[in-house]
C-alpha positions in Angstrom: 16.2 -15.2 36.0 14.8 -12.3 34.0 11.1 -11.9 34.5 9.4 -10.3 31.5 6.6 -8.9 33.7 9.0 -6.4 35.2 9.2 -4.5 32.0 6.8 -2.5 29.8 7.3 -4.8 26.7 8.7 -8.2 27.1 10.8 -8.7 24.0 14.5 -9.5 24.2 17.6 -10.6 22.2 20.8 -11.2 24.1 23.8 -11.5 21.8 26.3 -11.9 24.5 26.7 -12.8 28.1 28.8 -11.3 30.8 31.1 -14.4 30.6 32.7 -12.8 27.5 33.1 -9.4 29.0 36.6 -9.4 30.3 38.3 -10.9 27.3 36.5 -8.5 25.0 37.1 -5.5 27.3 40.9 -5.9 26.8 40.4 -6.0 23.1 38.4 -2.8 23.2 41.2 -0.7 24.6 43.2 -1.0 21.3 40.3 -1.3 18.9 39.5 1.4 16.3 36.1 3.2 16.7 34.7 1.3 13.7 35.9 -2.0 15.1 34.4 -1.1 18.4 30.9 -0.9 16.9 31.0 -4.6 16.3 32.1 -5.7 19.7 29.4 -7.2 21.9 29.9 -5.8 25.4 31.7 -3.0 27.2 31.7 -3.6 30.9 33.5 -2.2 33.9 33.8 -4.4 37.0 33.5 -2.4 40.2 36.1 -3.2 42.8 37.2 -5.7 43.8 37.8 -6.9 40.2 37.3 -10.5 39.3 35.5 -12.8 36.9 31.9 -11.8 36.5 30.2 -15.1 35.7 32.6 -18.0 34.9 29.8 -19.2 32.6 30.3 -22.2 30.3 28.1 -22.4 27.2 25.5 -25.1 27.7 24.4 -27.7 25.2 21.0 -26.9 23.5 18.1 -28.7 25.2 16.1 -28.9 22.0 17.1 -30.7 18.9 14.4 -29.2 16.7 13.9 -25.6 15.5 11.5 -23.5 17.6 9.1 -21.2 15.7 6.4 -18.7 16.5 4.2 -16.8 14.0 1.6 -14.0 13.7 -0.2 -12.7 10.6 3.0 -10.9 9.4 6.1 -12.9 10.4 7.6 -16.3 11.2 10.4 -16.3 13.7 12.6 -19.4 14.0 15.5 -20.1 16.3 17.8 -23.0 15.6 19.1 -24.5 18.8 22.0 -25.9 16.9 23.7 -22.5 17.0 22.8 -21.3 13.5 20.9 -18.4 14.9 17.7 -16.5 14.3 15.6 -16.4 11.1 12.7 -13.9 10.5 10.5 -14.6 7.5 7.9 -12.4 5.9 4.8 -14.6 5.6 3.4 -12.8 2.5 6.4 -13.2 0.3 8.1 -16.1 2.0 11.4 -14.2 2.2 13.7 -14.9 5.1 14.8 -11.3 5.4 16.8 -11.7 8.6 19.2 -14.7 8.9 22.0 -15.5 11.3 20.6 -13.4 14.1 23.2 -13.4 16.8 21.8 -16.3 18.9 25.1 -18.2 18.6 25.6 -19.3 22.2 23.8 -22.6 23.1 21.3 -21.9 25.8 20.2 -24.0 28.7 16.7 -24.1 27.3 14.9 -22.9 24.2 11.1 -22.6 24.6 8.1 -21.2 22.7 5.9 -19.5 25.3 2.7 -17.5 25.5 3.2 -13.8 26.4 1.0 -11.0 27.6 1.8 -7.4 27.3 -0.2 -4.4 28.5 0.2 -2.5 25.2 0.1 -5.3 22.6 -2.1 -8.0 24.2 -1.6 -11.7 23.9 1.3 -13.0 21.9 4.0 -15.6 21.6 7.7 -15.6 22.4 10.8 -17.7 22.0 13.0 -17.6 25.1 16.5 -18.8 25.3 17.9 -19.0 28.8 21.5 -18.7 29.8 23.2 -18.7 33.1 23.9 -15.0 32.5 20.5 -13.9 31.1 18.1 -14.6 28.3 17.2 -14.0 24.7 13.6 -13.3 23.9 11.8 -12.6 20.6 8.1 -11.7 20.7 5.3 -11.6 18.1 2.0 -9.9 18.8 -1.2 -9.7 16.7 -1.4 -6.6 14.5 2.2 -5.7 15.2 4.3 -6.1 12.0 7.6 -6.4 13.9 9.5 -9.0 15.8 10.3 -7.4 19.2 13.7 -8.4 20.4 15.1 -7.9 23.9 18.0 -9.1 25.9 18.5 -9.5 29.6 21.8 -9.9 31.5 22.4 -11.2 34.9 25.4 -10.4 37.1 26.3 -13.6 38.9 29.3 -12.0 40.6 29.5 -11.1 44.2 30.1 -7.4 43.5 28.2 -4.9 41.3 29.1 -4.4 37.6 28.7 -1.3 35.5 28.0 -1.7 31.8 28.9 1.0 29.3 27.8 -0.4 26.0 26.0 -3.6 25.0 25.8 -5.0 21.5 22.8 -7.3 21.7 22.0 -7.9 18.0 23.6 -8.6 14.7 22.1 -10.2 11.6 22.3 -10.5 7.9 19.7 -8.6 5.8 18.3 -10.3 2.7 16.3 -8.3 0.2 17.1 -10.5 -2.8 19.6 -8.0 -4.2 23.3 -7.3 -3.6 24.3 -4.6 -1.2 25.5 -2.4 -4.0 21.9 -2.1 -5.2 20.5 -1.1 -1.8 20.6 2.0 0.4 20.3 2.8 4.1 18.3 5.7 5.6 19.0 6.8 9.1 19.5 9.9 11.2 22.7 10.6 9.2 20.7 10.6 5.9 20.5 8.5 2.8 23.8 6.6 2.5 25.3 3.5 1.0 25.2 0.6 3.6 29.0 0.7 4.0 29.1 4.5 4.3 26.7 4.9 7.2 28.4 6.0 10.4 25.6 4.7 12.5 22.0 5.8 13.1 20.4 6.7 16.4 17.2 4.9 17.2 16.2 3.7 13.8 17.5 2.5 10.4 15.9 1.3 7.2 17.7 -0.9 4.6 15.8 -0.4 1.4 15.7 -1.1 -2.4 15.2 2.3 -4.0 13.7 0.8 -7.1 10.9 -1.0 -5.2 10.9 0.6 -1.7 11.1 -3.0 -0.3 13.0 -2.8 2.9 13.8 -3.9 6.5 13.1 -1.4 9.3 15.0 -1.6 12.6 14.0 0.6 15.4 14.5 0.8 19.2 11.1 0.9 20.8 12.3 1.9 24.3 14.8 4.4 25.6 14.2 4.0 29.3 17.8 3.6 30.4 20.0 3.3 27.3 20.4 5.0 24.0 19.9 2.6 21.0 22.0 2.9 17.9 22.1 0.8 14.7 25.0 0.2 12.4 25.3 -1.3 8.9 28.3 -2.9 7.3 29.0 -4.8 4.1 30.9 -8.1 3.8 31.3 -9.4 0.3 28.0 -8.0 -1.1 25.9 -8.7 1.9 24.6 -6.2 4.4 24.8 -6.8 8.1 23.1 -4.7 10.7 24.1 -4.5 14.3 22.2 -3.0 17.3 24.0 -1.3 20.1 22.8 0.2 23.4 24.9 2.9 25.0 24.2 3.1 28.7 27.1 5.2 29.9 26.9 3.6 33.3 24.3 0.9 33.9 24.9 -0.5 37.3 23.8 -4.1 38.0 23.9 -5.3 41.5 25.4 -8.5 42.6 23.1 -11.4 41.6 20.7 -8.9 39.9 19.2 -9.1 36.3 18.6 -6.2 33.9 16.3 -6.2 30.9 17.8 -4.2 28.1 16.0 -1.9 25.6 13.6 -3.3 23.0 14.4 -3.6 19.3 11.7 -3.9 16.6 12.6 -5.6 13.3 10.2 -5.9 10.3 10.0 -6.3 6.6 7.8 -4.1 4.4 6.9 -3.9 0.7 7.2 -0.1 1.3 9.8 0.7 3.9 8.2 4.1 4.4 5.2 2.3 5.8 7.6 0.4 8.1 9.1 3.6 9.5 5.6 5.0 10.0 4.5 1.8 11.7 7.6 1.9 14.0 6.6 5.4 15.0 3.1 4.2 15.7 4.5 1.5 18.0 6.6 4.1 19.8 3.3 6.1 20.4 1.7 2.9 21.7 4.6 2.0 24.1 4.8 5.5 25.6 1.0 6.2 25.4 1.5 9.4 23.3 -1.5 11.6 22.6 -0.4 14.8 21.0 -2.3 18.1 21.6 -3.6 20.2 18.7 -0.8 21.5 16.6 -0.1 25.2 17.2 1.0 27.9 14.7 3.8 29.9 16.3 5.7 33.2 16.2 9.2 33.0 17.5 11.0 36.3 18.4 14.5 35.0 17.7 15.1 35.7 14.0 12.8 38.7 13.6 14.2 41.7 11.7 14.0 44.1 13.4 13.3 43.3 17.1 14.8 39.8 17.1 16.4 38.0 20.0 13.8 38.2 22.8 12.1 41.2 21.2 10.9 43.6 23.9 7.7 44.3 25.7 6.6 47.2 23.5 7.1 45.4 20.2 5.9 42.1 21.4 2.7 43.7 22.4 2.5 45.4 19.0 3.1 42.1 17.2 0.5 40.3 19.3 -2.1 42.9 18.5 -1.3 42.7 14.8 -1.4 38.9 14.9 -4.7 38.9 16.8 -6.4 41.0 14.0 -4.7 39.7 10.9 -3.5 36.1 11.6 -5.5 34.6 14.4 -8.6 34.1 12.2 -6.5 31.9 9.9 -5.2 29.7 12.7 -2.3 31.5 14.3 -2.1 30.7 18.1 1.3 31.2 19.9 3.7 34.1 20.7 7.0 32.7 21.9 9.8 34.8 23.5 13.3 33.5 22.9 16.7 34.0 24.6 17.8 37.3 26.3 14.9 37.8 28.7 16.6 36.0 31.7 19.0 37.1 34.4 22.4 35.8 35.2 26.0 36.3 34.0 27.0 36.0 30.4 29.7 33.4 29.5 29.9 30.6 27.0 26.4 30.5 25.8 23.3 32.2 27.3 22.7 33.5 30.8 21.1 30.7 32.9 19.3 32.2 35.8 15.7 31.5 34.7 14.1 32.3 38.0 13.7 35.9 37.1 14.0 38.4 34.2 16.9 40.8 33.6 15.7 44.1 35.2 17.8 46.0 32.6 16.6 43.7 29.8 13.8 43.8 27.2 11.0 43.1 29.7 11.4 45.5 32.7 7.8 45.0 33.7 8.4 41.3 34.1 7.5 38.2 32.4 4.0 37.8 33.8 3.1 41.2 32.3 4.3 40.1 28.9 2.4 36.8 29.1 -0.8 38.6 30.3 -0.6 41.0 27.3 -0.4 38.1 24.9 -3.3 36.3 26.5 -5.4 39.5 26.3 -5.4 39.0 22.5 -6.6 35.4 22.8 -3.2 34.0 22.0 -0.9 31.6 23.9 2.3 33.0 25.5 5.4 30.9 25.1 8.9 31.1 26.6 12.4 29.8 25.8 14.7 28.5 28.5 17.2 25.7 29.4 15.8 23.5 32.1 18.9 21.4 32.8 21.7 23.9 32.6 23.2 26.3 35.1 26.4 28.4 35.3 29.0 27.5 37.9 30.4 30.8 39.1 27.1 32.7 38.6 26.2 34.4 41.9 22.8 32.7 41.8 24.4 29.3 41.9 26.9 30.1 44.5 26.6 27.7 47.4 24.7 25.3 45.1 27.6 23.6 43.5 26.1 20.3 44.8 23.3 20.7 42.2 25.7 19.8 39.3 26.7 16.6 37.7 30.4 15.9 38.4 33.4 14.9 36.4 35.3 11.9 37.9 37.7 14.3 39.6 34.8 16.0 41.4 34.6 19.2 39.4 31.2 20.3 38.0 30.4 18.8 34.6 30.5 21.7 32.2 29.8 21.6 28.5 30.3 24.1 25.7 27.4 26.5 25.3 25.2 24.5 27.6 27.0 25.4 30.8 27.1 23.3 33.9 24.7 20.3 33.8 22.2 20.0 36.6 22.0 16.6 38.2 18.5 15.2 37.7 19.2 12.4 40.2 19.7 14.9 43.0 16.7 16.1 45.0 17.8 19.8 45.5 18.6 20.2 41.8 15.3 18.7 40.9 13.6 21.1 43.2 15.3 24.0 41.5 14.1 22.8 38.1 10.6 22.2 39.5 10.6 25.7 40.9 11.7 27.3 37.6 9.1 25.4 35.5 6.3 26.0 38.0 7.0 29.8 38.2 7.1 30.1 34.4 3.9 28.2 33.8 1.7 28.8 36.8 2.9 32.1 38.2 3.8 33.9 35.0 1.3 32.1 32.8 3.3 30.8 29.9 1.6 27.8 28.3 4.1 27.0 25.6 7.7 26.0 26.6 10.7 25.9 24.2 13.2 23.9 26.2 16.7 24.3 24.8 20.1 22.6 25.5 18.3 19.3 26.1 21.5 17.3 25.9 22.7 18.9 29.1 20.2 16.6 30.9 22.1 13.6 29.6 25.5 15.0 30.9 27.3 14.4 27.6 29.3 16.9 25.5 27.8 19.0 22.7 28.3 17.4 19.3 26.4 20.0 17.2 25.5 19.4 14.4 25.1 15.7 15.3 23.4 13.3 12.9 25.4 10.2 12.4 26.8 8.3 15.4 29.6 9.9 17.4 31.4 8.4 20.3 30.9 11.2 22.9 32.3 9.5 26.0 28.8 8.9 27.5 29.4 7.6 31.0 32.2 10.0 31.9 29.8 11.9 34.1 29.2 11.1 37.8 25.6 11.5 39.0 24.5 11.7 42.6 22.6 8.4 42.2 25.0 5.9 40.8 22.1 3.6 39.9 20.8 6.0 37.3 22.1 5.9 33.7 22.6 9.1 31.7 19.4 8.6 29.7 17.4 7.7 32.8 18.5 10.9 34.5 17.5 12.8 31.3 14.1 11.2 31.1 13.5 11.8 34.8 14.3 15.5 34.1 11.8 15.7 31.3 9.2 13.9 33.4 9.8 16.5 36.1 9.3 19.4 33.6 6.0 17.9 32.4 4.8 17.3 36.0 5.6 20.8 37.0 4.2 22.4 33.9 1.0 20.4 33.7 -0.5 18.3 31.0 -2.0 21.3 29.1 1.3 23.1 28.5 2.8 22.5 25.0 6.5 21.4 25.4 8.9 21.9 22.4 12.3 20.2 22.7 15.3 22.0 21.2 17.2 20.3 19.7 18.2 16.8 18.7 21.3 17.6 16.7 23.0 19.3 19.6 23.7 15.7 20.7 21.5 13.0 19.5 21.3 11.4 23.0 18.5 13.9 23.6 16.5 12.6 20.5 15.2 9.1 21.3 15.5 9.9 25.0 12.7 12.4 24.6 10.2 10.0 23.0 6.9 10.3 24.8 7.9 13.3 26.9 7.7 16.3 24.6 5.0 17.5 22.2 7.4 18.8 19.6 11.0 18.5 18.7 13.5 20.6 16.7 14.8 17.9 14.4 17.4 20.1 12.8 19.8 22.8 13.6 19.2 26.6 13.5 18.4 27.9 10.1 18.4 31.4 8.6 16.5 33.1 5.7 19.3 32.6 3.1 18.9 29.8 0.6 21.6 27.5 2.0 20.4 27.7 5.6 16.8 27.6 4.5 17.4 24.0 3.2 18.2 22.8 6.7 14.5 22.5 7.7 13.4 20.4 4.7 16.5 18.3 4.9 16.0 17.2 8.5 12.2 17.4 8.4 12.0 15.0 5.5 14.5 12.6 7.0 12.3 12.3 10.2 8.9 12.8 8.5 7.4 9.6 10.0 7.7 10.9 13.5 5.6 14.0 12.8 2.1 13.8 14.3 2.9 10.3 15.7 5.7 10.7 18.3 5.8 14.5 18.3 5.5 17.4 15.8 8.7 18.0 13.8 10.0 21.5 14.2 12.2 22.4 11.2 12.8 26.0 12.5 11.0 29.0 11.0 9.8 29.6 7.5 10.5 33.1 6.1 8.5 35.4 3.9 10.3 38.8 4.4 11.0 40.9 1.4 14.7 40.1 1.3 13.7 36.5 0.6 13.0 35.9 -3.1 9.4 35.1 -3.8 10.1 31.7 -5.2 12.1 30.8 -2.0 9.2 32.1 0.2 6.6 30.1 -1.8 8.8 27.0 -1.6 9.4 27.0 2.1 5.8 27.9 2.9 4.6 25.1 0.6 7.0 22.5 2.1 6.1 23.3 5.7 2.4 23.3 4.8 2.3 20.1 2.8 4.7 18.1 5.1 2.6 19.1 8.1 5.6 20.1 10.1 5.3 22.6 13.0 4.5 26.0 11.4 6.8 28.6 13.0 7.6 32.0 11.6 9.9 34.7 12.9 9.0 37.9 11.1 8.2 41.5 12.1 4.5 41.0 11.1 3.5 44.7 11.2 6.3 45.4 8.6 5.4 42.8 6.1 3.9 43.9 2.7 0.3 42.6 2.2 1.4 40.0 -0.4 4.0 38.5 1.9 1.6 38.5 4.9 -0.8 36.7 2.6 1.7 33.9 2.1 1.6 33.2 5.9 -2.2 33.1 5.9 -2.2 30.4 3.3 0.0 28.1 5.5 -2.4 28.2 8.5 -3.6 26.0 10.1 -1.9 22.6 9.8 -3.8 20.0 7.9 -3.2 17.4 10.7 -2.8 14.5 8.2 0.1 12.1 7.5 2.0 13.4 4.5 4.7 11.3 2.8 7.8 12.0 0.7 7.6 10.0 -2.5 11.3 9.7 -3.3 12.5 9.2 0.2 14.9 6.4 -0.8 16.0 8.0 -4.0 17.1 11.5 -2.9 18.6 12.6 0.4 16.5 15.7 0.1 13.2 14.4 -1.3 11.6 16.5 -4.0 8.2 15.0 -4.3 5.5 14.9 -1.6 2.0 13.5 -1.6 -0.7 14.6 0.8 -3.9 12.6 0.7 -7.2 13.3 2.5 -9.6 10.4 2.4 -11.6 11.3 5.5 -14.6 12.3 3.5 -16.6 11.0 0.6 -14.5 12.9 -1.9 -10.8 12.0 -1.8 -8.4 14.9 -2.2 -4.7 14.6 -3.3 -2.1 17.3 -3.3 1.3 16.8 -4.9 4.2 19.0 -3.9 7.2 19.3 -6.3 10.3 20.9 -4.8 13.3 21.8 -7.0 16.1 22.3 -4.5 18.7 22.7 -7.4 19.5 26.1 -9.0 18.6 24.8 -12.5 15.2 24.0 -13.9 14.2 20.4 -13.4 11.6 18.1 -15.1 9.9 15.8 -12.6 8.9 12.5 -14.2 7.3 9.9 -12.0 4.8 7.1 -12.4 1.4 8.2 -10.9 0.7 4.8 -9.3 4.1 4.7 -7.7 3.6 8.2 -6.6 0.6 7.0 -4.5 -2.4 7.9 -6.6 -5.0 5.3 -7.7 -3.0 2.5 -9.4 -3.7 1.6 -12.9 -5.5 -1.8 -13.4 -6.6 -3.9 -16.3 -9.9 -2.0 -16.6 -8.9 1.3 -15.1 -6.1 3.7 -16.0 -7.2 7.0 -14.6 -6.5 10.4 -16.1 -6.2 13.3 -13.7 -7.1 16.9 -13.9 -4.6 19.1 -12.0 -4.6 22.7 -10.7 -1.3 24.6 -10.0 -1.8 26.7 -6.8 1.0 29.2 -7.3 0.4 29.6 -11.1 -3.3 29.7 -10.3 -4.4 27.7 -13.4 -5.2 24.3 -14.7 -2.3 22.3 -16.1 -2.5 19.7 -18.9 -4.2 16.4 -17.7 -1.9 13.7 -16.2 -2.0 10.1 -17.3 0.4 7.3 -16.6 3.2 9.5 -15.4 3.7 12.9 -13.8 5.7 15.2 -16.1 6.1 18.7 -14.8 9.0 21.2 -15.2 9.8 23.3 -12.2 12.2 26.3 -12.3 15.3 26.3 -10.1 14.8 26.8 -6.3 11.1 26.8 -6.8 8.1 24.6 -6.2 4.8 23.5 -7.8 1.8 22.5 -5.8 -0.8 20.5 -7.7 -4.3 19.5 -6.6 -5.3 16.5 -8.6 -8.5 14.5 -9.1 -9.5 11.7 -11.5 -11.3 13.0 -14.6 -15.1 13.0 -14.1 -18.1 13.1 -16.3 -19.6 16.0 -14.2 -18.2 19.2 -12.7 -16.0 18.8 -9.6 -14.2 21.1 -7.2 -10.4 20.9 -8.0 -9.0 23.7 -5.8 -9.8 26.6 -3.4 -7.9 29.8 -2.7 -8.0 29.5 1.1 -5.0 27.3 1.8 -2.0 25.8 0.0 -3.6 22.4 0.4 -6.5 23.6 -1.9 -9.5 22.4 0.0 -8.2 20.0 2.6 -8.5 22.3 5.6 -11.5 24.2 4.4 -13.9 22.0 2.4 -16.1 20.0 4.7 -18.4 18.5 2.1 -18.8 18.2 -1.6 -21.5 16.4 -3.6 -23.0 16.2 -7.0 -26.7 15.8 -7.8 -27.1 14.5 -11.3 -30.8 15.1 -11.4 -30.6 18.8 -10.7 -27.2 19.2 -12.2 -26.0 20.9 -9.0 -22.6 20.8 -7.3 -22.9 21.7 -3.6 -20.8 21.7 -0.5 -19.8 23.4 2.7 -16.6 25.3 3.4 -14.9 27.0 6.4 -14.5 30.6 5.4 -12.4 33.3 7.1 -14.3 36.6 7.5 -13.2 39.3 5.1 -11.1 36.9 3.1 -12.3 36.4 -0.5 -12.9 32.7 -1.0 -12.6 31.2 -4.5 -13.9 27.8 -5.6 -12.1 26.4 -8.7 -14.5 24.0 -10.4 -13.3 22.0 -13.4 -15.8 21.0 -16.1 -15.7 17.8 -18.2 -15.7 19.9 -21.4 -16.8 23.3 -22.7 -20.4 22.2 -23.3 -21.1 22.6 -19.6 -22.3 26.0 -18.5 -22.9 27.4 -15.0 -26.2 29.2 -14.5 -26.1 30.3 -10.8 -23.9 30.3 -7.7 -25.6 30.6 -4.3 -24.1 30.9 -0.8 -25.8 30.5 2.6 -25.8 32.5 5.9 -25.7 36.0 4.3 -22.6 35.4 2.3 -22.4 36.9 -1.2 -21.3 35.1 -4.3 -20.3 35.6 -8.0 -18.7 33.5 -10.7 -16.9 33.6 -14.0 -16.4 30.9 -16.5 -13.5 30.4 -18.9 -13.5 27.4 -21.1 -13.6 24.4 -18.8 -12.9 26.2 -15.5 -15.4 28.1 -13.3 -14.2 30.5 -10.5 -16.9 31.1 -7.9 -16.1 33.7 -5.3 -17.8 33.9 -1.9 -17.5 36.8 0.5 -18.5 36.5 4.2 -18.1 39.2 6.8 -17.6 36.7 9.6 -15.6 33.5 9.9 -18.1 30.7 9.6 -19.1 27.5 7.7 -20.8 28.5 4.5 -23.0 26.3 2.3 -22.6 26.8 -1.4 -24.1 25.4 -4.6 -23.4 25.8 -8.3 -26.1 25.0 -10.9 -25.3 23.8 -14.4 -26.9 23.1 -17.7 
């Protein structure tokens, strides 16, 4: 019998048993792809073939429903075969009904449960001859955790390709036509979603009420979620693609864990799911870097070269490092090998005739001499059969079933991460790059080659990619398990202090959830460019996966651009979106050639604010146009609203302030807000009830907002697009002395402006003072004071403004 203690989290739902396998396997061969999504189990019997279990459904042992509860949910299983019900305690809504517990079990029990991550909880367990269904509730976890186990009762091993362990009806109190789904394929009608990898939200756009489904583990299989509509009701099914999951004769296997929860705001549900992922895999992200990537630079793109990389590093040291810049990353074309389909793949050494004739260690040492972190791009799990370097090492590669090396477009020949000599090669490459050459930031590309699946670029919605057609040296390892073993090897060889950026999910989304807990950053979208159409790729994919950012990894949307060929409104928009969203800040410009005003745009994006930002209209627009960033870490709360007009024509944004996320109106309090427009550098008319701002086409508006006060208050600063969030440490008002004071982080040599809004024109500033040798001056115009502080060095500066 399945023992929960064997697995990280003990939470299971088994929708089928191996007894059904053979009759459904015959139906699969003729089923259409869409029909296949709703079949329960794809299994291959290893020779000699025969019946796997001969199981006969048993009569339920309990006549009464079995229930468990926590502070969020009630889970009930009806042993009469009517299935699983999950109810939200707060609203009383049974949001999941008919969960696929349709086979009478031998025994249905409510049990206590202990988990290393979640503590003491309760579970419902249904035991079958061929496995078990288990649903767990834990304190402070707003999800029911569902897991299945299966047992091979045959006398020979079985290999499972795909399991469908969950299907249920979703109830949000509205017809399916009024609801939407959000998944890795984007915002789509429930009957139009091709399937989402790893997570799926079913939501009501009008209220944001929704049900969030998410696979918590990806240890051996890749979880997918599908929605369909029957009548006007939404059904969601969970699928796990293993490729080849081998279960020995008489052995049991616990499947991956699915989390299901109801939320008044499904955005909070997605964020909570990401928090649970971080808990399961014990994720603790390092500080977020600010990165230069050589690839798109004009001129000196690709890998750049040792002369111009050194020139760029020296320039960045002087002009950008004081603002938070930290990493210089070299991209493709530095390495040795033969050129074929895709890049050269001998990463053990540099190309002696290439851009770094002095070697990669010399390049890294030069970057470090400027107090910056050197970074390097490579493909850890790819080789090139036929390259002289790999001659005699054909055994390193994954094989097709006919014994030929498993080769994929652009990625080359897949290295077998279940084979010790191939693993030693990868270990040697990573160790040399990090420990001998000294690179402390790795951009690892072609990740899907570690899963030994074909490229599906650009891959967002579910695609049947034939996972399982590869043959690994160790037949007991599944595709995803081999991939995760490879990533663990990279981390172990590099060391815990090396920042690892994965690149990228959309090449084949098998590499997306499989990397949870094993990389610090992930390219969540495909390559972009500086033209408007390609520039939108970053915000499109970065918004869709926003809840992972800063929780599971840092989302990398690919570089922002400020070069002169980019219209100023486009440059301001992409800089603002990256800054407000908190995504990984990467640029790929020839810094010494930027005009001062374009270089200044980059300065205002650095560093990252490190806070959770949120798209407001996530369930209303596939590319959200409204973002809210809130900083409530200090006594004074700061809110920044980003309005992004992705269309070519002017747009009026109209949105209720309380739904946007500002202080909600109450019977005795309906706040009015003062607002400062960062790019227009001026106050805008006060806001009350609803936001109403017109933004030109392909442009943005960034507003710092605060409730109207009866005394002067700091509304904005010039230092950063977030207007005080990264630089203002303290702000306080003394009513007795009529003094506004505070402390700010100031960059040496960078004029720092405080924008102070007055209740009315009757207030007058009499003096501005700054500490630590900084100089200050001010001007007043109507109800706005601009106080400028100059400091020769980067430091914390105290300031005060006196009024009468």
